mmCIF entry with sequence, helices, sheets and N, C-alpha, C, O atoms, coordinates in Angstrom:
data_MODEL
# 
_entry.id   MODEL 
# 
_entity.id                         1 
_entity.type                       polymer 
_entity.pdbx_number_of_molecules   1 
# 
_entity_poly.entity_id                      1 
_entity_poly.type                           'polypeptide(L)' 
_entity_poly.nstd_linkage                   no 
_entity_poly.nstd_monomer                   no 
_entity_poly.pdbx_seq_one_letter_code       MENLSDELLIESYKKATELQLSYEFIQLMEEEMKRRSLVKHLDYTN 
_entity_poly.pdbx_seq_one_letter_code_can   MENLSDELLIESYKKATELQLSYEFIQLMEEEMKRRSLVKHLDYTN 
_entity_poly.pdbx_strand_id                 A 
# 
loop_
_entity_poly_seq.entity_id 
_entity_poly_seq.num 
_entity_poly_seq.mon_id 
_entity_poly_seq.hetero 
1 1  MET n 
1 2  GLU n 
1 3  ASN n 
1 4  LEU n 
1 5  SER n 
1 6  ASP n 
1 7  GLU n 
1 8  LEU n 
1 9  LEU n 
1 10 ILE n 
1 11 GLU n 
1 12 SER n 
1 13 TYR n 
1 14 LYS n 
1 15 LYS n 
1 16 ALA n 
1 17 THR n 
1 18 GLU n 
1 19 LEU n 
1 20 GLN n 
1 21 LEU n 
1 22 SER n 
1 23 TYR n 
1 24 GLU n 
1 25 PHE n 
1 26 ILE n 
1 27 GLN n 
1 28 LEU n 
1 29 MET n 
1 30 GLU n 
1 31 GLU n 
1 32 GLU n 
1 33 MET n 
1 34 LYS n 
1 35 ARG n 
1 36 ARG n 
1 37 SER n 
1 38 LEU n 
1 39 VAL n 
1 40 LYS n 
1 41 HIS n 
1 42 LEU n 
1 43 ASP n 
1 44 TYR n 
1 45 THR n 
1 46 ASN n 
# 
_struct_asym.id          A 
_struct_asym.entity_id   1 
# 
loop_
_struct_conf.conf_type_id 
_struct_conf.id 
_struct_conf.pdbx_PDB_helix_id 
_struct_conf.beg_label_comp_id 
_struct_conf.beg_label_asym_id 
_struct_conf.beg_label_seq_id 
_struct_conf.pdbx_beg_PDB_ins_code 
_struct_conf.end_label_comp_id 
_struct_conf.end_label_asym_id 
_struct_conf.end_label_seq_id 
_struct_conf.pdbx_end_PDB_ins_code 
_struct_conf.beg_auth_comp_id 
_struct_conf.beg_auth_asym_id 
_struct_conf.beg_auth_seq_id 
_struct_conf.end_auth_comp_id 
_struct_conf.end_auth_asym_id 
_struct_conf.end_auth_seq_id 
_struct_conf.pdbx_PDB_helix_class 
_struct_conf.details 
_struct_conf.pdbx_PDB_helix_length 
HELX_P HELX_P1 AA1 ASP A 6  ? GLU A 18 ? ASP A 6  GLU A 18 1 ? 13 
HELX_P HELX_P2 AA2 TYR A 23 ? ARG A 35 ? TYR A 23 ARG A 35 1 ? 13 
HELX_P HELX_P3 AA3 VAL A 39 ? HIS A 41 ? VAL A 39 HIS A 41 5 ? 3  
# 
_struct_conf_type.id          HELX_P 
_struct_conf_type.criteria    ? 
_struct_conf_type.reference   ? 
# 
loop_
_atom_site.group_PDB 
_atom_site.id 
_atom_site.type_symbol 
_atom_site.label_atom_id 
_atom_site.label_alt_id 
_atom_site.label_comp_id 
_atom_site.label_asym_id 
_atom_site.label_entity_id 
_atom_site.label_seq_id 
_atom_site.pdbx_PDB_ins_code 
_atom_site.Cartn_x 
_atom_site.Cartn_y 
_atom_site.Cartn_z 
_atom_site.occupancy 
_atom_site.B_iso_or_equiv 
_atom_site.pdbx_formal_charge 
_atom_site.auth_seq_id 
_atom_site.auth_comp_id 
_atom_site.auth_asym_id 
_atom_site.auth_atom_id 
_atom_site.pdbx_PDB_model_num 
ATOM 1   N N  . MET A 1 1  ? -16.275 15.205 16.960 1.00 0.00 ? 1  MET A N  1 
ATOM 2   C CA . MET A 1 1  ? -16.457 14.935 15.548 1.00 0.00 ? 1  MET A CA 1 
ATOM 3   C C  . MET A 1 1  ? -17.922 14.749 15.189 1.00 0.00 ? 1  MET A C  1 
ATOM 4   O O  . MET A 1 1  ? -18.294 14.818 14.018 1.00 0.00 ? 1  MET A O  1 
ATOM 5   N N  . GLU A 1 2  ? -18.727 14.520 16.167 1.00 0.00 ? 2  GLU A N  1 
ATOM 6   C CA . GLU A 1 2  ? -20.142 14.295 15.897 1.00 0.00 ? 2  GLU A CA 1 
ATOM 7   C C  . GLU A 1 2  ? -20.807 15.520 15.301 1.00 0.00 ? 2  GLU A C  1 
ATOM 8   O O  . GLU A 1 2  ? -21.854 15.405 14.663 1.00 0.00 ? 2  GLU A O  1 
ATOM 9   N N  . ASN A 1 3  ? -20.215 16.703 15.498 1.00 0.00 ? 3  ASN A N  1 
ATOM 10  C CA . ASN A 1 3  ? -20.801 17.932 14.975 1.00 0.00 ? 3  ASN A CA 1 
ATOM 11  C C  . ASN A 1 3  ? -20.515 18.134 13.488 1.00 0.00 ? 3  ASN A C  1 
ATOM 12  O O  . ASN A 1 3  ? -21.165 18.953 12.838 1.00 0.00 ? 3  ASN A O  1 
ATOM 13  N N  . LEU A 1 4  ? -19.556 17.400 12.953 1.00 0.00 ? 4  LEU A N  1 
ATOM 14  C CA . LEU A 1 4  ? -19.230 17.522 11.531 1.00 0.00 ? 4  LEU A CA 1 
ATOM 15  C C  . LEU A 1 4  ? -20.268 16.787 10.687 1.00 0.00 ? 4  LEU A C  1 
ATOM 16  O O  . LEU A 1 4  ? -20.717 15.698 11.042 1.00 0.00 ? 4  LEU A O  1 
ATOM 17  N N  . SER A 1 5  ? -20.636 17.392 9.582  1.00 0.00 ? 5  SER A N  1 
ATOM 18  C CA . SER A 1 5  ? -21.505 16.682 8.646  1.00 0.00 ? 5  SER A CA 1 
ATOM 19  C C  . SER A 1 5  ? -20.690 15.568 7.993  1.00 0.00 ? 5  SER A C  1 
ATOM 20  O O  . SER A 1 5  ? -19.460 15.602 8.009  1.00 0.00 ? 5  SER A O  1 
ATOM 21  N N  . ASP A 1 6  ? -21.373 14.591 7.424  1.00 0.00 ? 6  ASP A N  1 
ATOM 22  C CA . ASP A 1 6  ? -20.676 13.515 6.720  1.00 0.00 ? 6  ASP A CA 1 
ATOM 23  C C  . ASP A 1 6  ? -19.797 14.089 5.619  1.00 0.00 ? 6  ASP A C  1 
ATOM 24  O O  . ASP A 1 6  ? -18.650 13.673 5.450  1.00 0.00 ? 6  ASP A O  1 
ATOM 25  N N  . GLU A 1 7  ? -20.332 15.034 4.878  1.00 0.00 ? 7  GLU A N  1 
ATOM 26  C CA . GLU A 1 7  ? -19.594 15.625 3.762  1.00 0.00 ? 7  GLU A CA 1 
ATOM 27  C C  . GLU A 1 7  ? -18.314 16.308 4.246  1.00 0.00 ? 7  GLU A C  1 
ATOM 28  O O  . GLU A 1 7  ? -17.254 16.143 3.642  1.00 0.00 ? 7  GLU A O  1 
ATOM 29  N N  . LEU A 1 8  ? -18.411 17.067 5.323  1.00 0.00 ? 8  LEU A N  1 
ATOM 30  C CA . LEU A 1 8  ? -17.234 17.764 5.836  1.00 0.00 ? 8  LEU A CA 1 
ATOM 31  C C  . LEU A 1 8  ? -16.217 16.779 6.401  1.00 0.00 ? 8  LEU A C  1 
ATOM 32  O O  . LEU A 1 8  ? -15.012 16.990 6.261  1.00 0.00 ? 8  LEU A O  1 
ATOM 33  N N  . LEU A 1 9  ? -16.679 15.721 7.028  1.00 0.00 ? 9  LEU A N  1 
ATOM 34  C CA . LEU A 1 9  ? -15.775 14.693 7.544  1.00 0.00 ? 9  LEU A CA 1 
ATOM 35  C C  . LEU A 1 9  ? -15.011 14.037 6.399  1.00 0.00 ? 9  LEU A C  1 
ATOM 36  O O  . LEU A 1 9  ? -13.799 13.845 6.495  1.00 0.00 ? 9  LEU A O  1 
ATOM 37  N N  . ILE A 1 10 ? -15.699 13.695 5.325  1.00 0.00 ? 10 ILE A N  1 
ATOM 38  C CA . ILE A 1 10 ? -15.059 13.068 4.163  1.00 0.00 ? 10 ILE A CA 1 
ATOM 39  C C  . ILE A 1 10 ? -14.044 14.019 3.536  1.00 0.00 ? 10 ILE A C  1 
ATOM 40  O O  . ILE A 1 10 ? -12.925 13.613 3.221  1.00 0.00 ? 10 ILE A O  1 
ATOM 41  N N  . GLU A 1 11 ? -14.425 15.270 3.355  1.00 0.00 ? 11 GLU A N  1 
ATOM 42  C CA . GLU A 1 11 ? -13.510 16.258 2.777  1.00 0.00 ? 11 GLU A CA 1 
ATOM 43  C C  . GLU A 1 11 ? -12.285 16.449 3.665  1.00 0.00 ? 11 GLU A C  1 
ATOM 44  O O  . GLU A 1 11 ? -11.162 16.535 3.169  1.00 0.00 ? 11 GLU A O  1 
ATOM 45  N N  . SER A 1 12 ? -12.500 16.515 4.964  1.00 0.00 ? 12 SER A N  1 
ATOM 46  C CA . SER A 1 12 ? -11.396 16.701 5.911  1.00 0.00 ? 12 SER A CA 1 
ATOM 47  C C  . SER A 1 12 ? -10.463 15.502 5.893  1.00 0.00 ? 12 SER A C  1 
ATOM 48  O O  . SER A 1 12 ? -9.242  15.654 5.950  1.00 0.00 ? 12 SER A O  1 
ATOM 49  N N  . TYR A 1 13 ? -11.039 14.317 5.814  1.00 0.00 ? 13 TYR A N  1 
ATOM 50  C CA . TYR A 1 13 ? -10.230 13.099 5.751  1.00 0.00 ? 13 TYR A CA 1 
ATOM 51  C C  . TYR A 1 13 ? -9.361  13.087 4.501  1.00 0.00 ? 13 TYR A C  1 
ATOM 52  O O  . TYR A 1 13 ? -8.167  12.794 4.571  1.00 0.00 ? 13 TYR A O  1 
ATOM 53  N N  . LYS A 1 14 ? -9.959  13.404 3.362  1.00 0.00 ? 14 LYS A N  1 
ATOM 54  C CA . LYS A 1 14 ? -9.203  13.414 2.107  1.00 0.00 ? 14 LYS A CA 1 
ATOM 55  C C  . LYS A 1 14 ? -8.065  14.424 2.163  1.00 0.00 ? 14 LYS A C  1 
ATOM 56  O O  . LYS A 1 14 ? -6.957  14.133 1.712  1.00 0.00 ? 14 LYS A O  1 
ATOM 57  N N  . LYS A 1 15 ? -8.324  15.603 2.709  1.00 0.00 ? 15 LYS A N  1 
ATOM 58  C CA . LYS A 1 15 ? -7.295  16.637 2.807  1.00 0.00 ? 15 LYS A CA 1 
ATOM 59  C C  . LYS A 1 15 ? -6.202  16.212 3.787  1.00 0.00 ? 15 LYS A C  1 
ATOM 60  O O  . LYS A 1 15 ? -5.020  16.435 3.524  1.00 0.00 ? 15 LYS A O  1 
ATOM 61  N N  . ALA A 1 16 ? -6.577  15.614 4.894  1.00 0.00 ? 16 ALA A N  1 
ATOM 62  C CA . ALA A 1 16 ? -5.598  15.171 5.890  1.00 0.00 ? 16 ALA A CA 1 
ATOM 63  C C  . ALA A 1 16 ? -4.669  14.104 5.320  1.00 0.00 ? 16 ALA A C  1 
ATOM 64  O O  . ALA A 1 16 ? -3.467  14.120 5.588  1.00 0.00 ? 16 ALA A O  1 
ATOM 65  N N  . THR A 1 17 ? -5.219  13.176 4.533  1.00 0.00 ? 17 THR A N  1 
ATOM 66  C CA . THR A 1 17 ? -4.366  12.153 3.931  1.00 0.00 ? 17 THR A CA 1 
ATOM 67  C C  . THR A 1 17 ? -3.487  12.759 2.845  1.00 0.00 ? 17 THR A C  1 
ATOM 68  O O  . THR A 1 17 ? -2.326  12.380 2.697  1.00 0.00 ? 17 THR A O  1 
ATOM 69  N N  . GLU A 1 18 ? -4.036  13.694 2.092  1.00 0.00 ? 18 GLU A N  1 
ATOM 70  C CA . GLU A 1 18 ? -3.268  14.372 1.047  1.00 0.00 ? 18 GLU A CA 1 
ATOM 71  C C  . GLU A 1 18 ? -2.078  15.124 1.648  1.00 0.00 ? 18 GLU A C  1 
ATOM 72  O O  . GLU A 1 18 ? -0.982  15.110 1.088  1.00 0.00 ? 18 GLU A O  1 
ATOM 73  N N  . LEU A 1 19 ? -2.297  15.774 2.784  1.00 0.00 ? 19 LEU A N  1 
ATOM 74  C CA . LEU A 1 19 ? -1.245  16.553 3.446  1.00 0.00 ? 19 LEU A CA 1 
ATOM 75  C C  . LEU A 1 19 ? -0.379  15.703 4.373  1.00 0.00 ? 19 LEU A C  1 
ATOM 76  O O  . LEU A 1 19 ? 0.561   16.197 4.995  1.00 0.00 ? 19 LEU A O  1 
ATOM 77  N N  . GLN A 1 20 ? -0.711  14.426 4.452  1.00 0.00 ? 20 GLN A N  1 
ATOM 78  C CA . GLN A 1 20 ? 0.013   13.480 5.300  1.00 0.00 ? 20 GLN A CA 1 
ATOM 79  C C  . GLN A 1 20 ? 0.108   13.982 6.738  1.00 0.00 ? 20 GLN A C  1 
ATOM 80  O O  . GLN A 1 20 ? 1.187   14.026 7.330  1.00 0.00 ? 20 GLN A O  1 
ATOM 81  N N  . LEU A 1 21 ? -1.049  14.360 7.284  1.00 0.00 ? 21 LEU A N  1 
ATOM 82  C CA . LEU A 1 21 ? -1.102  14.798 8.678  1.00 0.00 ? 21 LEU A CA 1 
ATOM 83  C C  . LEU A 1 21 ? -0.864  13.598 9.590  1.00 0.00 ? 21 LEU A C  1 
ATOM 84  O O  . LEU A 1 21 ? -0.720  12.474 9.109  1.00 0.00 ? 21 LEU A O  1 
ATOM 85  N N  . SER A 1 22 ? -0.823  13.824 10.874 1.00 0.00 ? 22 SER A N  1 
ATOM 86  C CA . SER A 1 22 ? -0.443  12.771 11.822 1.00 0.00 ? 22 SER A CA 1 
ATOM 87  C C  . SER A 1 22 ? -1.333  11.532 11.682 1.00 0.00 ? 22 SER A C  1 
ATOM 88  O O  . SER A 1 22 ? -2.535  11.621 11.432 1.00 0.00 ? 22 SER A O  1 
ATOM 89  N N  . TYR A 1 23 ? -0.700  10.397 11.850 1.00 0.00 ? 23 TYR A N  1 
ATOM 90  C CA . TYR A 1 23 ? -1.388  9.116  11.747 1.00 0.00 ? 23 TYR A CA 1 
ATOM 91  C C  . TYR A 1 23 ? -2.546  9.044  12.738 1.00 0.00 ? 23 TYR A C  1 
ATOM 92  O O  . TYR A 1 23 ? -3.624  8.552  12.404 1.00 0.00 ? 23 TYR A O  1 
ATOM 93  N N  . GLU A 1 24 ? -2.323  9.533  13.955 1.00 0.00 ? 24 GLU A N  1 
ATOM 94  C CA . GLU A 1 24 ? -3.346  9.480  14.994 1.00 0.00 ? 24 GLU A CA 1 
ATOM 95  C C  . GLU A 1 24 ? -4.582  10.285 14.602 1.00 0.00 ? 24 GLU A C  1 
ATOM 96  O O  . GLU A 1 24 ? -5.709  9.847  14.832 1.00 0.00 ? 24 GLU A O  1 
ATOM 97  N N  . PHE A 1 25 ? -4.372  11.454 14.013 1.00 0.00 ? 25 PHE A N  1 
ATOM 98  C CA . PHE A 1 25 ? -5.486  12.302 13.584 1.00 0.00 ? 25 PHE A CA 1 
ATOM 99  C C  . PHE A 1 25 ? -6.290  11.618 12.476 1.00 0.00 ? 25 PHE A C  1 
ATOM 100 O O  . PHE A 1 25 ? -7.520  11.588 12.518 1.00 0.00 ? 25 PHE A O  1 
ATOM 101 N N  . ILE A 1 26 ? -5.596  11.081 11.505 1.00 0.00 ? 26 ILE A N  1 
ATOM 102 C CA . ILE A 1 26 ? -6.261  10.381 10.402 1.00 0.00 ? 26 ILE A CA 1 
ATOM 103 C C  . ILE A 1 26 ? -6.999  9.153  10.929 1.00 0.00 ? 26 ILE A C  1 
ATOM 104 O O  . ILE A 1 26 ? -8.102  8.843  10.479 1.00 0.00 ? 26 ILE A O  1 
ATOM 105 N N  . GLN A 1 27 ? -6.393  8.467  11.869 1.00 0.00 ? 27 GLN A N  1 
ATOM 106 C CA . GLN A 1 27 ? -7.028  7.285  12.445 1.00 0.00 ? 27 GLN A CA 1 
ATOM 107 C C  . GLN A 1 27 ? -8.330  7.656  13.166 1.00 0.00 ? 27 GLN A C  1 
ATOM 108 O O  . GLN A 1 27 ? -9.317  6.926  13.070 1.00 0.00 ? 27 GLN A O  1 
ATOM 109 N N  . LEU A 1 28 ? -8.341  8.769  13.875 1.00 0.00 ? 28 LEU A N  1 
ATOM 110 C CA . LEU A 1 28 ? -9.569  9.231  14.532 1.00 0.00 ? 28 LEU A CA 1 
ATOM 111 C C  . LEU A 1 28 ? -10.675 9.464  13.510 1.00 0.00 ? 28 LEU A C  1 
ATOM 112 O O  . LEU A 1 28 ? -11.827 9.089  13.730 1.00 0.00 ? 28 LEU A O  1 
ATOM 113 N N  . MET A 1 29 ? -10.317 10.082 12.400 1.00 0.00 ? 29 MET A N  1 
ATOM 114 C CA . MET A 1 29 ? -11.314 10.329 11.356 1.00 0.00 ? 29 MET A CA 1 
ATOM 115 C C  . MET A 1 29 ? -11.786 9.021  10.736 1.00 0.00 ? 29 MET A C  1 
ATOM 116 O O  . MET A 1 29 ? -12.974 8.861  10.455 1.00 0.00 ? 29 MET A O  1 
ATOM 117 N N  . GLU A 1 30 ? -10.864 8.084  10.521 1.00 0.00 ? 30 GLU A N  1 
ATOM 118 C CA . GLU A 1 30 ? -11.251 6.786  9.967  1.00 0.00 ? 30 GLU A CA 1 
ATOM 119 C C  . GLU A 1 30 ? -12.226 6.068  10.893 1.00 0.00 ? 30 GLU A C  1 
ATOM 120 O O  . GLU A 1 30 ? -13.206 5.481  10.433 1.00 0.00 ? 30 GLU A O  1 
ATOM 121 N N  . GLU A 1 31 ? -11.961 6.112  12.186 1.00 0.00 ? 31 GLU A N  1 
ATOM 122 C CA . GLU A 1 31 ? -12.858 5.462  13.144 1.00 0.00 ? 31 GLU A CA 1 
ATOM 123 C C  . GLU A 1 31 ? -14.250 6.086  13.104 1.00 0.00 ? 31 GLU A C  1 
ATOM 124 O O  . GLU A 1 31 ? -15.256 5.378  13.156 1.00 0.00 ? 31 GLU A O  1 
ATOM 125 N N  . GLU A 1 32 ? -14.303 7.400  13.012 1.00 0.00 ? 32 GLU A N  1 
ATOM 126 C CA . GLU A 1 32 ? -15.601 8.080  12.944 1.00 0.00 ? 32 GLU A CA 1 
ATOM 127 C C  . GLU A 1 32 ? -16.316 7.746  11.635 1.00 0.00 ? 32 GLU A C  1 
ATOM 128 O O  . GLU A 1 32 ? -17.533 7.564  11.623 1.00 0.00 ? 32 GLU A O  1 
ATOM 129 N N  . MET A 1 33 ? -15.569 7.666  10.540 1.00 0.00 ? 33 MET A N  1 
ATOM 130 C CA . MET A 1 33 ? -16.175 7.321  9.254  1.00 0.00 ? 33 MET A CA 1 
ATOM 131 C C  . MET A 1 33 ? -16.720 5.893  9.287  1.00 0.00 ? 33 MET A C  1 
ATOM 132 O O  . MET A 1 33 ? -17.786 5.624  8.732  1.00 0.00 ? 33 MET A O  1 
ATOM 133 N N  . LYS A 1 34 ? -16.007 4.989  9.923  1.00 0.00 ? 34 LYS A N  1 
ATOM 134 C CA . LYS A 1 34 ? -16.500 3.616  10.060 1.00 0.00 ? 34 LYS A CA 1 
ATOM 135 C C  . LYS A 1 34 ? -17.763 3.589  10.906 1.00 0.00 ? 34 LYS A C  1 
ATOM 136 O O  . LYS A 1 34 ? -18.711 2.867  10.598 1.00 0.00 ? 34 LYS A O  1 
ATOM 137 N N  . ARG A 1 35 ? -17.774 4.384  11.980 1.00 0.00 ? 35 ARG A N  1 
ATOM 138 C CA . ARG A 1 35 ? -18.949 4.448  12.853 1.00 0.00 ? 35 ARG A CA 1 
ATOM 139 C C  . ARG A 1 35 ? -20.169 4.930  12.083 1.00 0.00 ? 35 ARG A C  1 
ATOM 140 O O  . ARG A 1 35 ? -21.293 4.504  12.348 1.00 0.00 ? 35 ARG A O  1 
ATOM 141 N N  . ARG A 1 36 ? -19.934 5.823  11.126 1.00 0.00 ? 36 ARG A N  1 
ATOM 142 C CA . ARG A 1 36 ? -21.032 6.380  10.324 1.00 0.00 ? 36 ARG A CA 1 
ATOM 143 C C  . ARG A 1 36 ? -21.296 5.573  9.048  1.00 0.00 ? 36 ARG A C  1 
ATOM 144 O O  . ARG A 1 36 ? -22.124 5.966  8.226  1.00 0.00 ? 36 ARG A O  1 
ATOM 145 N N  . SER A 1 37 ? -20.616 4.479  8.886  1.00 0.00 ? 37 SER A N  1 
ATOM 146 C CA . SER A 1 37 ? -20.750 3.624  7.690  1.00 0.00 ? 37 SER A CA 1 
ATOM 147 C C  . SER A 1 37 ? -20.364 4.369  6.416  1.00 0.00 ? 37 SER A C  1 
ATOM 148 O O  . SER A 1 37 ? -21.040 4.262  5.393  1.00 0.00 ? 37 SER A O  1 
ATOM 149 N N  . LEU A 1 38 ? -19.281 5.116  6.490  1.00 0.00 ? 38 LEU A N  1 
ATOM 150 C CA . LEU A 1 38 ? -18.766 5.847  5.332  1.00 0.00 ? 38 LEU A CA 1 
ATOM 151 C C  . LEU A 1 38 ? -17.479 5.209  4.812  1.00 0.00 ? 38 LEU A C  1 
ATOM 152 O O  . LEU A 1 38 ? -16.650 5.889  4.208  1.00 0.00 ? 38 LEU A O  1 
ATOM 153 N N  . VAL A 1 39 ? -17.312 3.921  5.043  1.00 0.00 ? 39 VAL A N  1 
ATOM 154 C CA . VAL A 1 39 ? -16.051 3.254  4.716  1.00 0.00 ? 39 VAL A CA 1 
ATOM 155 C C  . VAL A 1 39 ? -15.716 3.280  3.226  1.00 0.00 ? 39 VAL A C  1 
ATOM 156 O O  . VAL A 1 39 ? -14.545 3.166  2.864  1.00 0.00 ? 39 VAL A O  1 
ATOM 157 N N  . LYS A 1 40 ? -16.697 3.423  2.371  1.00 0.00 ? 40 LYS A N  1 
ATOM 158 C CA . LYS A 1 40 ? -16.406 3.446  0.932  1.00 0.00 ? 40 LYS A CA 1 
ATOM 159 C C  . LYS A 1 40 ? -15.561 4.657  0.547  1.00 0.00 ? 40 LYS A C  1 
ATOM 160 O O  . LYS A 1 40 ? -14.983 4.690  -0.539 1.00 0.00 ? 40 LYS A O  1 
ATOM 161 N N  . HIS A 1 41 ? -15.488 5.651  1.431  1.00 0.00 ? 41 HIS A N  1 
ATOM 162 C CA . HIS A 1 41 ? -14.716 6.854  1.160  1.00 0.00 ? 41 HIS A CA 1 
ATOM 163 C C  . HIS A 1 41 ? -13.294 6.785  1.713  1.00 0.00 ? 41 HIS A C  1 
ATOM 164 O O  . HIS A 1 41 ? -12.497 7.696  1.493  1.00 0.00 ? 41 HIS A O  1 
ATOM 165 N N  . LEU A 1 42 ? -12.977 5.711  2.426  1.00 0.00 ? 42 LEU A N  1 
ATOM 166 C CA . LEU A 1 42 ? -11.644 5.589  3.005  1.00 0.00 ? 42 LEU A CA 1 
ATOM 167 C C  . LEU A 1 42 ? -10.634 5.247  1.928  1.00 0.00 ? 42 LEU A C  1 
ATOM 168 O O  . LEU A 1 42 ? -10.915 4.471  1.014  1.00 0.00 ? 42 LEU A O  1 
ATOM 169 N N  . ASP A 1 43 ? -9.460  5.834  2.049  1.00 0.00 ? 43 ASP A N  1 
ATOM 170 C CA . ASP A 1 43 ? -8.384  5.604  1.089  1.00 0.00 ? 43 ASP A CA 1 
ATOM 171 C C  . ASP A 1 43 ? -7.282  4.827  1.788  1.00 0.00 ? 43 ASP A C  1 
ATOM 172 O O  . ASP A 1 43 ? -6.484  5.402  2.528  1.00 0.00 ? 43 ASP A O  1 
ATOM 173 N N  . TYR A 1 44 ? -7.237  3.529  1.556  1.00 0.00 ? 44 TYR A N  1 
ATOM 174 C CA . TYR A 1 44 ? -6.251  2.693  2.226  1.00 0.00 ? 44 TYR A CA 1 
ATOM 175 C C  . TYR A 1 44 ? -4.914  2.656  1.499  1.00 0.00 ? 44 TYR A C  1 
ATOM 176 O O  . TYR A 1 44 ? -4.020  1.910  1.898  1.00 0.00 ? 44 TYR A O  1 
ATOM 177 N N  . THR A 1 45 ? -4.759  3.444  0.445  1.00 0.00 ? 45 THR A N  1 
ATOM 178 C CA . THR A 1 45 ? -3.503  3.439  -0.301 1.00 0.00 ? 45 THR A CA 1 
ATOM 179 C C  . THR A 1 45 ? -2.478  4.377  0.295  1.00 0.00 ? 45 THR A C  1 
ATOM 180 O O  . THR A 1 45 ? -1.297  4.281  -0.038 1.00 0.00 ? 45 THR A O  1 
ATOM 181 N N  . ASN A 1 46 ? -2.893  5.285  1.170  1.00 0.00 ? 46 ASN A N  1 
ATOM 182 C CA . ASN A 1 46 ? -1.952  6.245  1.776  1.00 0.00 ? 46 ASN A CA 1 
ATOM 183 C C  . ASN A 1 46 ? -1.347  5.691  3.024  1.00 0.00 ? 46 ASN A C  1 
ATOM 184 O O  . ASN A 1 46 ? -0.535  6.358  3.665  1.00 0.00 ? 46 ASN A O  1 
# 
């Protein structure tokens, strides 16, 4: 995931939650977003 730009990671996360992809996959993206301090983009309502 380190090769993804912040923008692409955020877009991928939003699409994954929209499509209700596997919890484990979304969790991996959330962990990477937290590592990059992108938590303001996390959607905890899904």
